[in-house]
C-alpha positions in Angstrom: 129.9 75.5 83.4 131.7 77.1 86.4 131.4 75.1 89.6 130.0 77.0 92.5 131.5 76.6 96.0 129.7 77.0 99.2 130.3 80.5 100.5 132.4 80.7 103.6 131.0 82.0 106.8 132.0 85.6 107.2 134.0 86.7 110.3 132.1 87.9 113.3 133.1 91.6 112.8 131.4 91.4 109.4 128.0 91.5 110.9 129.1 94.3 113.2 130.0 96.3 110.1 126.7 95.5 108.6 124.9 96.7 111.7 126.8 100.0 111.7 125.9 100.5 108.0 122.2 99.9 108.8 122.5 102.5 111.6 124.1 105.0 109.3 121.4 104.4 106.7 118.8 104.9 109.4 120.4 108.1 110.7 120.6 109.7 107.3 117.0 108.8 106.4 115.5 110.0 109.7 117.7 113.2 109.8 115.5 116.3 109.1 112.7 113.9 108.1 109.9 116.4 108.7 111.8 119.6 107.8 111.0 119.7 104.1 107.4 120.6 102.8 105.0 118.0 101.5 104.7 118.3 97.8 101.9 117.3 95.5 102.3 113.5 95.5 103.0 113.4 99.3 99.8 115.3 99.9 97.8 112.8 97.9 99.5 110.0 99.9 98.3 111.8 103.1 94.8 112.1 101.9 94.4 108.5 100.9 96.2 107.0 103.9 94.2 109.1 106.3 90.9 107.7 104.8 90.1 111.0 103.0 89.1 111.7 99.4 88.9 114.6 97.1 85.3 115.1 98.2 86.5 116.1 101.6 88.5 119.1 100.4 86.5 122.4 100.7 86.1 123.5 97.1 84.5 126.7 95.6 84.9 128.5 98.9 87.4 130.3 101.0 88.5 128.6 104.2 91.0 129.4 107.0 94.3 127.5 107.2 93.1 126.0 110.5 90.7 123.8 108.4 93.7 121.8 107.3 93.8 120.2 110.7 90.5 118.5 110.2 91.3 117.5 106.6 94.6 115.9 107.6 93.3 113.8 110.4 93.3 110.0 110.3 89.8 108.5 110.1 89.6 105.4 112.3 87.8 102.2 111.6 88.6 101.8 107.9 89.6 98.5 106.3 92.2 97.9 103.5 89.2 97.5 101.2 88.0 101.0 102.0 91.5 102.4 101.3 91.8 100.4 98.1 88.4 101.7 96.9 89.6 105.3 97.2 92.9 104.5 95.5 91.1 102.7 92.6 88.5 105.4 92.0 90.6 108.6 92.7 94.2 107.6 91.8 96.1 105.2 89.6 98.1 103.1 92.1 97.9 99.7 93.7 96.8 99.6 97.4 99.3 97.7 99.5 101.6 100.6 100.5 98.7 102.8 101.3 97.0 100.1 103.5 100.3 99.5 105.4 100.7 103.2 105.9 97.1 103.6 107.1 97.7 100.8 109.7 100.9 102.5 110.8 99.2 105.9 111.4 96.4 104.2 113.2 98.9 102.5 115.5 100.3 105.8 116.6 98.5 107.9 119.3 96.0 110.3 118.0 97.3 113.1 120.2 100.8 112.7 118.6 99.3 113.1 115.1 97.5 116.4 115.9 100.6 118.4 115.3 101.5 118.9 111.6 105.2 118.3 112.2 104.3 115.0 113.8 102.1 113.6 111.2 104.4 114.6 108.5 107.2 112.7 110.3 105.0 109.7 110.8 104.0 109.8 107.1 107.6 109.6 106.0 108.9 107.3 108.7 107.5 104.0 107.2 109.1 104.6 103.7 112.4 105.5 105.5 112.2 102.3 107.4 111.6 100.3 104.1 114.7 102.2 102.8 116.8 100.8 105.6 115.4 97.3 105.1 116.5 97.7 101.4 120.1 98.1 102.7 119.9 94.8 104.3 118.3 93.2 101.2 121.0 94.5 98.8 123.6 93.0 101.3 121.9 89.7 101.0 121.6 89.9 97.2 125.4 90.5 96.8 126.3 88.0 99.4 124.3 85.3 97.6 125.5 86.4 94.1 129.1 87.2 94.8 130.6 87.4 98.2 130.2 88.7 101.8 132.6 91.6 100.9 130.5 92.5 97.9 127.4 92.4 100.2 129.0 94.9 102.6 130.0 97.2 99.9 126.5 97.1 98.3 125.0 97.9 101.7 127.5 100.8 102.2 126.7 102.2 98.7 122.9 102.1 99.3 123.3 103.5 102.8 125.0 106.7 101.5 123.4 106.9 98.1 121.8 110.3 97.6 119.1 108.7 95.4 118.3 106.1 98.0 118.2 108.7 100.8 116.0 110.9 98.8 113.5 108.1 98.0 113.5 107.1 101.7 112.5 110.6 102.8 109.5 110.7 100.4 106.1 109.8 101.7 105.5 107.7 98.6 105.6 104.1 97.6 109.2 103.8 96.2 111.3 102.2 98.9 108.8 99.3 99.5 108.8 98.1 95.9 112.6 98.7 95.8 112.9 96.4 98.8 110.6 93.8 97.2 112.5 93.9 93.9 115.9 93.5 95.6 114.6 90.5 97.6 113.1 89.0 94.5 116.3 89.5 92.6 118.2 87.7 95.4 115.7 84.8 95.2 116.2 84.7 91.4 120.0 84.4 91.9 119.4 81.6 94.4 117.3 79.8 91.8 120.1 80.2 89.3 122.6 78.8 91.8 120.3 75.9 92.7 120.1 75.0 89.1 123.9 75.0 88.8 124.6 73.2 92.1 121.7 70.8 92.5 120.1 70.8 89.0 116.8 71.5 90.7 114.5 74.4 91.8 113.6 74.3 95.5 109.8 74.9 95.9 110.4 77.2 98.8 112.7 79.5 96.9 110.5 79.8 93.7 107.4 80.2 95.9 109.1 83.0 97.8 110.2 84.6 94.5 106.6 84.4 93.2 105.2 85.9 96.4 107.7 88.8 96.4 106.8 89.7 92.8 103.2 89.4 93.5 103.4 91.8 96.5 105.5 94.1 94.2 102.7 94.2 91.6 100.2 95.1 94.2 102.6 97.9 95.5 103.7 99.7 92.3 102.8 99.2 88.6 106.4 99.6 87.6 107.1 96.2 89.3 105.6 94.8 86.1 108.7 95.9 84.3 110.9 94.3 87.0 109.0 91.1 86.8 109.4 91.0 83.0 113.1 91.7 83.3 113.5 88.9 85.8 111.7 86.3 83.6 113.8 87.4 80.6 117.1 87.3 82.5 116.7 83.7 83.9 115.1 82.3 80.8 117.6 83.9 78.6 120.5 82.6 80.7 119.1 79.0 80.6 118.5 79.3 76.8 122.0 80.5 76.1 124.1 78.6 78.6 122.1 75.7 80.0 119.3 74.8 77.5 118.9 71.4 79.1 118.0 73.0 82.3 115.2 74.9 80.7 113.8 71.7 79.1 114.1 69.8 82.4 112.6 72.6 84.7 110.3 74.5 82.4 107.4 73.1 84.5 108.5 74.5 87.8 109.7 77.8 86.2 106.4 78.1 84.4 104.4 77.3 87.6 106.3 80.1 89.5 105.4 82.5 86.8 101.8 81.2 86.6 101.3 81.7 90.4 102.0 85.4 90.0 99.5 85.7 87.2 96.8 83.8 89.0 97.4 85.9 92.2 97.1 89.2 90.1 93.9 88.2 88.2 91.6 89.9 90.6 93.4 93.3 90.0 93.7 93.1 86.2 90.4 95.0 85.5 91.6 97.8 87.7 95.0 97.8 86.0 93.4 98.1 82.6 91.1 101.0 83.7 94.1 102.8 85.4 96.3 102.6 82.2 93.6 104.4 80.3 93.3 107.3 82.8 94.7 110.7 81.9 96.8 111.1 85.2 100.0 110.1 83.4 99.6 112.5 80.4 102.0 114.9 82.0 104.7 112.5 80.8 103.9 113.2 77.2 106.1 116.0 75.8 104.2 119.1 74.5 104.6 119.1 70.7 107.7 116.8 70.9 110.5 117.7 68.5 114.0 116.2 67.8 115.3 117.7 71.0 112.6 116.0 73.0 113.7 112.7 71.4 117.3 113.2 72.6 116.6 114.3 76.1 115.8 110.8 77.5 119.3 109.7 76.7 120.7 112.7 78.6 118.2 112.4 81.4 119.1 108.7 81.8 122.8 109.6 82.3 121.8 112.3 84.8 119.7 109.7 86.7 122.7 107.3 86.9 124.9 110.2 88.2 122.4 111.0 91.0 122.7 107.4 92.3 126.2 108.1 93.5 126.6 111.9 93.7 124.3 114.9 94.1 125.6 118.4 94.6 123.6 121.7 94.8 122.6 122.5 91.2 118.8 123.1 91.3 117.8 126.7 91.7 121.3 127.8 92.6 123.1 131.0 91.4 125.5 130.2 88.4 128.6 130.6 90.6 127.4 127.6 92.6 125.5 125.6 90.0 128.3 125.6 87.3 131.2 124.4 89.5 128.9 121.8 91.1 127.9 120.5 87.7 131.5 120.3 86.6 132.5 118.5 89.7 129.7 115.9 89.2 130.7 115.4 85.6 134.3 115.1 86.6 133.5 112.6 89.3 131.4 110.4 86.9 134.2 110.4 84.3 136.6 109.3 86.9 134.3 106.6 88.1 133.8 105.3 84.6 137.5 105.3 84.0 138.0 103.3 87.2 135.3 100.8 86.3 137.1 100.1 83.0 139.7 98.4 85.1 137.5 97.0 87.8 134.9 95.4 85.5 137.3 93.1 83.6 138.7 91.9 87.0 135.2 91.0 88.1 134.6 89.1 84.9 137.8 87.1 85.3 136.3 85.4 88.3 134.6 82.6 86.3 132.4 81.5 89.3 130.8 84.9 89.4 129.9 85.2 85.7 126.4 83.6 85.9 125.3 86.1 88.5 126.9 89.0 86.6 125.0 87.9 83.5 121.7 87.5 85.4 121.8 90.9 87.2 123.1 92.8 84.2 120.5 91.2 82.0 117.8 92.3 84.5 119.1 95.9 84.6 119.5 96.1 80.8 116.0 94.7 80.1 114.4 97.3 82.3 116.3 100.0 80.5 115.1 98.7 77.2 111.6 98.8 78.5 112.0 102.3 79.7 113.1 103.4 76.2 110.3 101.5 74.6 107.8 103.4 76.7 109.6 106.6 75.9 109.8 106.2 72.1 106.9 104.0 71.3 104.3 105.4 73.8 105.7 109.0 74.0 105.7 108.8 77.7 109.1 110.1 79.1 109.8 108.0 82.2 113.3 109.4 82.3 112.2 112.9 83.1 111.9 112.0 86.8 114.9 110.2 88.4 112.7 108.7 91.1 111.4 106.1 88.6 114.9 104.6 88.4 114.1 102.7 91.6 113.0 99.8 89.5 116.5 99.0 88.4 118.6 100.7 91.0 119.2 97.4 92.9 120.8 96.0 89.8 123.1 99.0 89.4 124.1 99.0 93.0 124.8 95.3 93.1 127.0 95.4 90.0 128.8 98.5 91.2 129.6 97.0 94.6 130.7 93.7 92.9 133.2 95.7 90.9 134.4 97.5 94.0 134.9 94.1 95.7 136.9 92.7 92.9 139.1 95.8 92.5 142.6 95.3 94.0 141.7 91.7 95.1 144.9 90.0 96.4 143.5 86.7 95.3 143.2 87.9 91.7 146.5 89.6 91.8 148.2 86.4 92.9 146.8 84.5 89.8 148.3 86.9 87.5 150.7 85.1 85.1 152.9 88.1 84.4 154.5 89.2 87.7 156.2 92.1 85.9 152.8 93.4 84.6 152.0 96.9 86.0 149.1 96.4 88.5 145.7 98.0 87.5 144.5 101.1 89.3 142.4 100.2 92.3 139.0 101.6 92.6 138.9 103.3 96.1 135.6 102.5 97.9 136.3 104.9 100.7 136.4 107.9 98.3 133.2 106.8 96.6 131.4 106.3 99.9 132.7 109.7 101.2 131.2 111.4 98.1 127.9 109.6 98.7 127.8 110.6 102.3 128.4 114.3 101.5 125.8 114.2 98.7 123.3 112.6 101.1 123.9 115.5 103.5 122.9 117.8 100.6 119.7 115.8 100.1 118.8 115.9 103.8 119.1 119.6 103.9 117.1 120.2 100.7 120.0 121.3 98.6 119.7 118.4 96.2 116.6 116.6 95.0 114.5 119.6 95.9 110.7 119.1 96.3 108.8 119.5 93.0 107.0 122.9 92.6 108.9 124.2 95.6 105.9 124.7 98.1 108.2 126.4 100.7 109.5 129.0 98.2 105.9 129.7 96.9 104.7 130.2 100.4 107.5 132.7 101.2 106.4 134.6 98.0 102.8 134.6 99.0 103.4 136.0 102.5 106.0 138.6 101.5 103.9 141.3 103.2 102.9 139.7 106.5 101.2 142.7 107.8 98.4 142.7 105.2 95.5 140.2 105.1 96.1 137.5 102.5 93.8 135.5 100.2 95.2 132.8 98.0 93.1 131.2 95.2 94.2 128.0 93.4 92.5 127.4 90.1 92.2 123.7 89.2 90.8 121.4 86.6 92.1 118.0 88.0 92.3 116.4 91.4 96.1 116.6 91.1 96.0 120.4 91.0 93.8 120.3 94.1 96.5 118.3 95.8 99.1 120.8 94.6 97.0 123.7 96.1 96.9 121.8 99.4 100.6 121.5 99.3 100.9 125.3 99.0 98.4 125.8 101.8 100.3 123.4 104.1 103.6 125.2 103.2 102.0 128.6 103.8 100.7 127.6 107.2 104.1 126.4 108.2 105.7 129.6 107.0 103.3 131.6 109.0 103.9 129.6 112.1 107.6 130.5 111.7 106.7 134.2 111.2 104.5 134.0 114.3 107.7 133.6 116.4 109.2 136.8 115.0 108.9 140.3 116.7 106.0 141.0 114.3 103.8 137.9 114.6 101.2 137.1 111.8 97.6 136.6 112.7 96.7 133.3 111.0 93.0 134.4 111.0 93.9 137.1 108.4 94.8 134.4 105.8 92.3 132.6 103.6 92.7 129.9 100.9 90.3 128.9 98.2 89.8 126.8 95.1 88.0 127.8 91.9 87.2 125.4 89.0 88.6 126.3 85.7 87.7 123.1 83.8 85.3 124.9 81.5 87.2 128.2 81.0 88.9 130.9 82.8 85.9 133.1 82.3 83.9 130.7 84.4 86.7 130.7 87.0 86.7 134.5 87.4 82.9 134.6 87.7 83.1 132.0 90.5 85.8 134.0 92.3 83.6 137.2 92.1 80.7 135.3 93.7 82.5 133.6 96.5 81.8 134.9 100.1 85.1 136.3 101.3 85.6 137.0 105.0 88.6 139.4 104.8 88.4 143.2 104.8 90.4 145.4 102.4 93.1 146.4 101.9 94.0 142.8 100.9 96.6 140.9 99.0 95.1 138.4 96.6 97.2 135.8 94.9 95.8 133.7 92.0 97.6 130.5 91.0 96.8 129.6 87.4 97.8 127.0 84.9 101.3 126.6 83.4 101.9 128.9 80.4 99.8 131.7 82.0 101.5 135.2 81.9 100.7 138.5 83.6 98.9 139.8 80.4 96.7 136.7 80.4 95.2 137.6 83.8 92.4 140.1 83.9 93.7 143.5 84.9 91.0 143.9 87.4 88.9 141.5 89.6 86.0 142.2 91.8 85.8 140.3 95.1 83.2 140.2 97.8 84.0 142.0 101.0 82.6 140.9 104.4 78.9 141.9 104.3 77.4 144.5 106.8 73.8 144.5 108.1 72.7 146.7 105.2 75.1 146.3 102.3 77.1 143.8 100.5 80.3 145.7 99.7 82.8 144.8 97.0 86.6 145.2 96.6 88.4 146.3 93.5 91.4 144.1 92.9 94.1 145.2 90.4 97.1 143.4 89.0 100.5 144.2 90.4 102.8 143.8 87.4 105.9 143.7 89.6 104.6 140.7 91.5 104.4 137.8 89.0 106.2 134.6 89.8 106.5 131.1 88.2 107.7 127.9 89.9 106.1 125.4 87.6 102.8 127.1 88.1 102.4 130.8 87.7 101.0 133.0 90.5 100.0 136.7 90.2 99.3 139.3 92.9 96.2 141.5 92.9 96.0 144.4 95.3 92.5 144.8 96.6 91.0 148.1 97.9 87.4 148.9 98.8 85.3 149.6 95.7 84.0 153.1 95.6 81.4 153.3 92.9 80.6 156.6 91.2 77.3 157.1 89.4 79.1 157.1 86.1 81.2 154.0 86.9 80.8 150.9 84.8 81.2 147.4 86.0 84.9 146.2 86.6 86.4 143.7 84.2 85.9 140.2 85.5 
């Protein structure tokens, strides 16, 4: 067994470099923080953390966009129990992150949160702060596991990682569990070193490890995968390399695991009910074939790539997307080639092998669990790169350790063959520069674009700003209500920008509405025909339908109510404009509405 030595105290400038890296990470994460639109999941975060529920959304009616101000207002006086109840009944997530975010929003002045730009910034600020804390945590992990130099390189990699910056600018619970997993992994490495140095487990360390994992379980369900991987990694290492340690300390190790289980018992019934809910059915491929079975492998490689480089590829013209894709592929081939030399040099340092095995086992175990969920449960977790936050700390730690070992003078001096040609050094500066440029792409919305593109949808909906506009979102699930709200928020922001142009837009001439299609589209069209509609024709009506809908699937004509007069209840005749059909995940079709002029021989319009 390799003998561990006490790590040397790093020089004073070492902590100055760490401080600069933390400031760099903070700057990247706060840059343009409120410039991108809220997408579906972030809207749901806003609803729950402001003390709202789906029942507060005005459904089966048209409403002005100004009604969004009332909906997205923080409700004072709620407890974490109140927030947790809304989460358990209307969502499938643990409550800790939402409770913390609610407390943060309540701490801010109410006047500050009245402006949409301010409350969006506030909603994303706390996850960004957790993302900066994760930089400090990954530094500590690698300092404990390898060296102070490896800690600095890990902090630098995470500070400029486009993946980490993207997660930090999302108003979601990804950076907090990533922080907790990183700290728990550092505690796990410390336990391993305690066993090797002192042949004992310090109660304070294993209790801290238990508490961090328990908090993680109450923050995100994927922390279950991280907990299993940590247990497998340390237990497996003891079984293979130090079996006598497992026999001697199984009681303390078992007690640390049992403490997590006991602390999680009150939430187990909720977990079981959440796992049977249909909210995750979107991860199941539609009629999966052999191509669907191969895609997780390709998507996993793409996810690894995005941890270090992200260039503009999404929704770009071919003359940009193809060269960008080739550059990303070339960079990753170069990186893999360099790691072929760096990884063996890392392994040569015998004192570091236990930590390498532990962190690599942790990362590999999570990957195996991912593929088990993909191929046994038919739920493709690899389709969304953000879920890689569970094992990203392990990847970042190992990559930084390889960087630290590359070109080490100490290892070069121990070479027995002085005439041997030195291995190619892996240049950290180039890797960090690529990450920095990629993070700039993320900050400006050129990489990791928001799902369903609310800003682009809003621009399409308001393409004729001089005409009154009605937008209808059909829904059959709460998630689609949240998606409609994201479009409404983006539309309001787009109209606010247009209001500053020479031809300002009157926000009162825009209405938004929701219609239920849970039974059938026939029911939805009848609801739409019966809704009171306050805008006068001529009118642009956009109808957002379900994925798979085409122009020919829409009715060619719809009848809408017009504003009533003292003596009549006039109608509008709305006809499909076949030239105005768009699809960005969900299709949306334009109807052009004119006053209905009924002749004596006229039959009813198709509904």
